[in-house]
N, C-alpha and C positions, 0 to 999 in steps of 0.2 A: 734211491735210484733216481737219476736225473731224467727229466722228461725228454723224449726224442726231439731232436731239433727239426723244425719244419723244413721240408724240401720244396724248392722252387723249380719249376720247369726250365730247362735250358732254352736260350733264345739265340737265333742266328745272328752272327756278326753282320752289321749292315754293309760292310765293305767286301769281305771275302765269303760270307755265307757259312763259315764254320760255326758249329754250335758252341755257345759260351754259357758257362755256369754263372749266374748272376752273383753268387757269393764269392767267386774266384776271379771275376773279371778284373783285368789290370787297369782298364780305362773305362770311364763312364762319361757320356755326354748327354746333356738334357735339352730336349726340345719342348715345344708347347704341348704336344700330345703325349709326352712321357719320356722315360729314360732310354738310351741306347747303350748296350754293353758291347765293348770291342775287345778283340782277343789280343792285340799287340799295339805297340806304339806306331808301327808302320800303318796298320789299318786305321788308327785314329787320325794320323796325318792325312791320309787319303780321304777320310770321312770329312775332315774339316775343309778340305779343298773342294768338296762337293761331289766326290765320287761315292755314290751310295746305291749300287745296283741291287743289293739285297735288303734295302731298308723297308721295314714294315712297321705299321703303327704299334705302339707299345700295347701290351696286353694287360695293363693295370686296370684297376677298378674304374668304371665309367663314371663321369661326373653327372650327377642327376640334380635337377632343380629342387631346391629345398621346398617341401610342401608347406603351404601357408596354414598356420595353425589358427583355428577360429578363435576370436576374442571371447571374453566372458559374456559381454552383452549378446553376441551372436549365439552362443550356446544357450543362454536363457531364452532368447527368442525362439530357437528351434525347439526348446522343451516346453513352450507355452501352448496350452490347449485352449481353443476358443469354445467357450460354452455356448451351446445352441440356445439362442434367444430369439423370440419373435420380435424383430425390431420394427415391424410395420406399425405405424401409428394409426389410431382410429380416426378415419376421415369423416365419420358420420357426424362428429361434433364440430366440424368445420363451420366457419362463419357463413351461414346461409343468408345473412342480411347485408352482405357486402355491397349489394346493388341498391340498398335503401337510399343512401344520399343522392345517387344519380336519379332515381325515380322521383324523390321529393323535389329535387331541383327542376326536373323536367315538368312536373305539375305546376310549380311556381312560375316557371317561364311561360308555360301555356296560359296560365291565368293572366299574367301580365300582357301577353300578346293579344288575348281576347279583348281585354279592356281597351287597349290602344288601337286595335284594328277596327272593331265593329261595336261601337258603344250602343248598348240598348239595355233596358231594364231586365229583360229575360236573360240575356247573356251575362248580365251582372250577377244574377243568381248563380249561374254556372261558374263564373269566375270565383265567386265566394266559396262555392262547393269545392273547387279545385284547391283553394287555399286551405280549407279545412282538411281535405285529404292529405295535402302536403304536411300539414301540422301533425296529423295522426301518424304518418310515416316517420316524421322527425322524432316523435315521442318514442319510437322503437329503437332509434340509433343509440348504441350504448355510450358513445363518447369516451372510448377507452383511453384516449390520450391524456385526459384529465381525471380519470377514475371517478366519474360522476355517478351518484346514486340515482335511483329511479325517481325519487321525489323531486330532485333538482332538474333532471333532464326534461321533465314535462312542463317546466315553467314557461319557457319561450313558446312551445307549441300551443299551450293554453292561451297565451297572449295573442298568437296568430288567429286562433278561433274567435276570440273576442273582437279582434280588429275586423275580421270578415263579417261578423254579426253587426258590428257598428256601421259598416259600410252599407249593407243592404237595408238598414233601418233608416237611412237618410232619404228625405223626400225629394230633394233636387236631383235630377238625373246627372247633371254635370258634377255636383259634389260627390254623388255616389261613385261616379266613374273615377275621379281622381283619388277618392278614398280607397277604392279597390286597387288602383295603380300602386298606391303606397303600401297596401297590404301585400301585393305581389312582390314588390321590392323587398319588403321585410321578410317574406317567405323565402326568397332567394338567399338573403343573408343568413337566415337561420339554417337553411338546407346545406349551405356550403361550409358551415362552421366545423363539421367533422374533418373535412379535408383541410380546412384552414388551420385547425389545431395541429393536425399531424404534420403539415409542412413546416409550421413554425417551430415545432419541437424536434424536427429531423436531426439537427446538429447534436442534440443530446442523445437521441436514440442511436445515432451512428457511433458516438463515443462509447455508449453502453455496450453496443454490439462488439466494438473493438476490444473491450476488456473481457467480456464474457466469452468471446471466441478463443481466448487463450486457455480456457478450461477444457481439458480432454473429456470425451464421453465414454471412453473405455479405460479400465484400470486393470493392471496385472497383479494378481494376488498369489501367494504360495498355495500349492495344491496339497491335499492330504498325502499324496505321493511325494516324498522328499526330493525326487529328481525331476519334478514337473511343476508347472505354473499354470494358472488359468486366467483368461481374460473375461471380465464381467462388466456390465454397465456401471458407470460411476454412481448412478442413483441407488444401487444396491449396497454401497459401502456404508458402514456405520462406525460410530466412535469406538476406537479400540482395535479396528481391523488393521492388518498389515498390508502394505502396498509396495510393490517393487517398481522403481523408476530407473530406467537405463539411460545411457548416453543418447542425447538427441530427443528425449521425451520430456513431457511436462508432468509436474506433480498434480494429481487429480484432486487432492484434498489438503487442508491445512493439517500439519502434524509435526512430530518430532522424529528426527533421524535416529533409528535404532541400530542400524548396521550400515557399514560402507562409508564411503567418502567420495567427494567429487567437487567439481567446479560448476557453479550455476549463477543465475541472475537472482538478485535479492527480491525482485517483484516482477510481474509479468512484462512490463514495458521498460524495464531497466536497460541502460546502455552499457553498463559495466558489470563484470562478473565478480564473484567472490568464492573462496573455498568453503565447502560445507564438510562438517565432520559429525561424528556421533554426538547426540545431545542437542544439536542445533535445531531451531524451529524453522520450518519452511512453509511458505504460502502456496496455496493452490495456484496453478498456472505458472509456477517457476520452472524455467527450462534448465535441464541439466546438460551442460556442455561437455563435461568429461566425467567419467566414472560411473558408478552404479550405487544406488542407495535403497534402503528399506525404510519405509515411513510407517510410524504408528499414528493412525488417524486420530486427531484431536477435535477437529471441527469439520462436519460434513454437510452436504446439501446447501441449504440457504444460509447456514451459519458461517460459511467460508468468508474470509475477509473481503475478497474481491466481489462476491455476490452481495454482501451487506452494503458495500459502497455503491454498487450499481443500482440497488433497490432501496436506497436510503429513504427517498421520499415516500415510497409505497409502504414502508414500515414505520413511518413516523407516528402512526396512531398508537404504537406501543410505548412511546415516550411522551409522557404528559407534560410537555413544556407549553408555554403560552401559545406559540404558533400552531402546535398540534391541536390544542383545544379549540382554537379559532376555526381550524379546518373542519374539525369534527362537528362543531356547531353549524357551520355554513352548509356542509354536505348533508347533514341528517336532520337538522332542526330549523333551517331557515324558513320552511313553509309555515312555521308557527307565527312568524312575523308577517310573511307575505300574504297569507290567506286573509287575515282580518283587514289588512290594508287594501287588498284588491276588492274585497266585498264592500268595504266602505266607499271606495271610489266608484264601484259599479252602481251602487244605490244612490250615491250623492251626486256624482258628476255624470256618469254614463259609462257604457262599455268601452268607449275609446280611451278614456282615462285609465281604466283598469288594464287595457291592453298595453298602453304606454308604459305603465309600471312593470308589467310582467316581461315585456320585450326588452326593456332597457336596464333592468336591475342587473348590476355586474357581478352576479354570483360566480359565474364561471371565471371571470377575470380575477376574483378574489382567490379562487382555488389555484389558478395559474400563478398568482403572485406568491403563494405559499410553497408551491411545488417546483416551479421552474428554476429559481435561484438555488434552492436546496439541491436539486438534481445536478445542476451545472457545477456547483462548488464541490460536491462529493465526487463526481466523475473526474473533474479536472485535477483534484487532489490525488485520487487513486492512480491516475496515469503517471503521477510523479512520485509514487511510493508513499503517499500520505493517506492513511486509511482511517476514516472516522468510524468508530464503532457503533454509533447511533446518531439519530438526528438531535438528541439532547446534547451530545458531545459537541456537535457542530454549532448548535444554537448557543450553548454556554461559552464556547470558545469565542464566538462573536461578541460576547459581553465582557470578556476578560479585561479587567482593569489593572491587574498585577500579574507579572510573570516571574515565578521563582525558578531559577536555573541552578541546578546542582553542578558545582564547578568541575569535579573530576569525572571524565567520561562524556560530558556534554560540551563544555567549552574547551576542555583539553582533550588530547588524543586518547587518554585513558591507558596508555602504555608507557609509564615513566621509566627513566633510566637513571642510574647512579652516575652523576656527572663528575663528582670528585669525592675523595675520602681524605680524612685527616686523623692521624693517630694522636691520641691525647694521653696515653698511659704507657706503662712499661711493657705490656704484653705486645707481642708481634701482631701486626695488622692482619696478616693472613689468618692467624689463629682466631682473632676477634671476629673477622668477617665469616669464617667458617662456622663459628658458634651462632652468629646472627642468622645465617642462612638456614641452619638446622632448626633454630627456634621458630623461624617464619613458616615452617611447615604447619604450624597451628592455624595460620591465617592463609592457607592455601587458596589461591584464586584471587586474593586481594592484589591490586596493582602494585603497591609498594613491596609486598612480599615477593611477587614475581620479579620485580626489578633487582632486589638484593640477591635472590637466588641466581638470576641470570648473570649478574656481575661476578659472583663467585665462580660460576662455571667458566665464564670467559677468561678470567684471570688464572684459571687452573689452580685455585686454592684447594687445599686438602679438606675433605668433608669432615665435620666434627660430629660427635654423638651427644645428644641431649635427651632428656626425658621430662615428663610432666609438663610439656609445652602447652600453653594456654593463651588464647587470643582474647584481648579485651577490646570490644568494639569501639572504634574511633580513637583508641589510645596506642595500642601496640600489642606485643606479645611478651610473655615471661616463660622461663624454663629453668632447668637446673642441669648441670653437666653430670656425667657418670660418677663424678666424685662429690656431688652434692653442692657444687658452686652455682649460685644463682646467676642467670643471664636475663637482662632486661633490654628490649629493643623497642623504641617507639618515640612518641612525642615528649616534649619537655615535661608536660604535666604528669605523665606516667612515671618518669624517674623521680619527680618530686613526691608523688604519692608513695613510692617505694622507699622514701627517705634517702635518696641519692642526690648529692649536690651536683649542679651543672654550672656552677659559677665560672669554672675555668674555660667553659666553651661559650659563654654568653655573647662575647663580642663577635666571635666567628659565626655563631648562629644568627645574630642580627644582620651581619653582612650577607649571609645566605638568604635570609628573608627579604632583604632590600633588593636582591637580584631577582625576586620572584620565584625562588627555589624553596623546597621544603627540607628543613633540617630534621634528620633522624639520629637520635642519640643511642649509643650502645654502651651498656655498663655490664661489667663482669665482677662478681664478688663485691658488689657495693661501690665499685670505683668506675668512674667514667673513663672509657678506653678509646672510643672512636666517635667521630661525627661524620655523617654522610650528607651530601647535598643531592637531593632528588629533583630531577628536572622532568616535568610533564608538559611537553610543548602544547601551546594553545592550538586549537583547531584552526585550519587555514581560513575558514569562513566564520569564525566566532565574532570578529568585529562587525561584519556585515549583518549577522543575525541579531546582535544586540541593538544595532542602529535601526534595523527594520522594526523590531518590537517597540523600541522607543518612539518611533515615528507613527505608530498606529493611531493614537498614543496609548501606551501601556507601560506602567512602571516596571523596571527590571530590578530584581533583588537576587544577589548571588549568595548561595548558601554553601558552606564548605567546612570540613573538619580540620583544614590546615590552619596554620598560625595566621593571625590577622594581617601582619605586615605582608606576608606572601600573597594573600588573597587581594589585599588592597592594591598591591603593585600590578597584579594581573588585571584587576577590574579597571584600573586607570588606563591600562593599555587598550582595553576593550571598549572603554567609554561608558562604563556602568558606574553609577554613583552610590548605590546602596549595597552594603556588604554585611553579612552576618557570619562571623567566624571568631574563634573556632567553636564548632558545635558538634556534640556527640550525635549519633544517629537519632536517639529519641528526642533530643533538643531540636533537631531539624523538623521533625514531625510536629512538635509543639509550636514552632515558629510559623509553619504553614497554617495551622489551626488558628493561631493568634491573628494572622492576616485576614483570615476569613471572618473572624469575629468582628473585625472593624467594618464589615459590610462590603469588602472587596470581593470580586469574583476572581479566584486565584487559579492560574494555570501553572502547573509544575512540569519542568522539563528535566528528564534524567534517564539513566539507563534502566531498562527493564530488568527485573530480577533483583539486582543489588539495591536499587532505590525504590522498591515497590512500596515500602511503608510510607515514604514521603509522598510518592505519587498518589497513593490512596487517600491521603489527607486533603488533597486539592479538589477543587470543583472540576477541573479539566486536567486529568493526568495525560502527559505526552511522553510516550516511551520511545527512546531511540534504539531499542532492541526488541526483536520479536522473541517472546517467551511463551506466548499462548495462555496468559493468565486472564482472570476475569476483569482486571483493570483495563485491558486493551478493549474489551467489549463496551465499556462505558467511557472510554477516552479516545486518544488518537495514537496511532502507531506510525513511526517514521521508519519505514523499511530501509531507506537509504542510509540511516544512521548519521545523517548530516544535520547539524543544528540549524543550518540555514533553511532546511526544509521544515523544521519545527516552526521557525518564524514565518515561513511561507504558509503553513497551515493556519496559523493565527490570522494572517492577512486575508486568506481566502474566506475564513469564517466571518471576519469583520465585513468583507465585501458582500457576502451572502446576506448578512443582517441588513446592511444599508439598502441593497437592491430589493429585499423583501418589503421593508417598511416604506420605501419610496413607492413601490407599486401599490401597496395597500393604501397609502395616502391618496394616490390618484383614484383608486376605486371608491374610497369614501367620499372624495370630492364629487365624483360622477353620481354617486348615490344621492347625495344632498341636492345636486342640480336636478336630477331626474325626479326626485320626490316633489320638489317645488314645482317643476313644470307640469307633472301629472295632476297635482291638487289644484293648481291655478289654471290649468287647461290650455297653456300656451305651447305645449310640446305634443307632437303627433306621434303615433305609433312607429311610422317609418323613420322619423328622426331618432326615436329612442332605440330602434334596432340598429341603426347605423352608428349611434354613439356607443352602444354596447359592443359592436364589432370593433370599433377603433380602440376601445378600452382593453378588450381582450388581446388585440394585436400588441398593444404596449406591454401588457403583462406577460404574454407569451414570449416576446422578444427579449425579456429580461435574462433568460437563460443563455441565449447566444451572445448577448452583450457581455455577460459576465465571463463567458469562455474567452472572448477576445481580450478582456481586461487581464485575466489570469495569464494568458499567453504573453502579454506585454510585461507584466509586473512580476510574475513568478516563473522564470525560465526553468526548463528541465535541466537535469544534470549534464546532458550532452550539450545543450545550448550554452550552459554556464561555462563548460570546459572550452567550447569553441570561442566564446567571448574572451576568456582568459588568455587563450593562445593568440 
């Protein structure tokens, strides 16, 4: 039985007003607000002429605005529960000594004013007492800017006390007066040093805050309720936790993307975005511009890459390099040398000589020489996406004498293409390439394997079936067809090892190598069937990177598994002289170890993950890809993946080394001059204090000077792009 036809209500004719059945209307006219049903042609003609006495709006469905559907990020935000946390910070531990520098300076100025205004022996004692009080307050000031230990921060106050004692012991009133004037000036200089240190280091602190401010304080995690999420302080996250990051938000921790995809910045201050997918490693502070991702935390808290870079100088005690040992000795054990020297001067020459030594010894300048350039280099590099994993990595990079660069993925784009193909046998080329693409599944992820598979898909060749496919590292792949016919795809050496002659393709292969391309041979059933020319374009900045490393000076060695002619042609274009090719993966590792055995400090530049074995064999591993391995914590990560930034990291490390030893040299010269003046008695305490102040100014300014040099010599990616345009 057929369903009953739906009935529609009759509508009046807009001209004559007679009811009209919409299903039987002879004429229909359409207006913006709906259809008009007319009963006859005469009515339609009158309707078109404008005669519409019975016209009423159509009774069709009303148009409604489409409701806006909330996006997935909006739904997640609505389902997020804020966990109640007491966010108030304990203010009882705030710095109650913030007025100490002001009080100490006031006492020193008052002492100086008394000596200059009303000279008398009684007031001289009062002036000396004020200097001693100023010294006592100065001993309380923590000097956080230089992270000074208690044993070192009391050196100068002790010298002030000895200077005051030496002044009041003088017999001549005039000599006592001017000696107290000198002690007052020295007290002012010592009292102002905390402000002085903070102001000199402000450019470094500002850059550190700029980086750390990119790290969020709140993280969103999945709730036990599958339809809800929670917001918690980032400090509560631990390794292995899951974190959800939505569009417009920043990643709170370093980790691996477990679910989702999006577009974000490679590092917090990056100028250009990149797509992120499952399995990619992401840095804390990275802003997600589009999409939503779930991150599995790999590094949390102070182990995050940006935090390590911002606090590199504070963590250098963990890395027992020469500079770190020097700092440890100065900060904790310098009193072992100062105490006997001061006592000897006190007993042999007098308290003025001992005060001269204690006021002028440039221990704080030595600490500034070790810290300021290191901080400046690490912060300037982090702003450009170059992350030093430790102070040892930065110090060793500054001593690098040889740079090993892995060709594929570092100097080349790492995404080769099949430029041309040549058939050499009786089998059809599409069949040969189909077998080769199927065999390359054994080397899934290898750049050449991807290039062959992509070429077969683009040419729409029919897929083939193979089995027992096996990859031979650095050589190629082998497999057999469903009928048991062997298939070999790879370098010349692989075919020769399998007993297959390549004589018929030698001339063509040499021609390919001379063009800087990579020849790939394909053999089926023991016969050479095809030859592929693989092109991996060199990175746009590769020549500049090689030139910059050479100018350090640092020797450049290119390692590759490609044929020697191909690598030599590319190296000649880049300006590199030394080439090691063809090398299998384990041979590249042995080559790096051999270079180290010659006494060279070796830096290796390559892709993280694929080249980890070679990078691990170097003194300074430089990874062009974030993978979150332990190699990155003892080496350098180039988040921008630009080989020019790898060269820039080496330049920054070399600049840090030069700035550090230049400042240390100045401190040693001042120490020698001061010691001679104190023992011979021709240097006064006020002169020693002013000399120490000038030395500290020189050392503290080393950080800001280095920042300016880096801005001039190592431009950011945005500046580099603007210059290119």
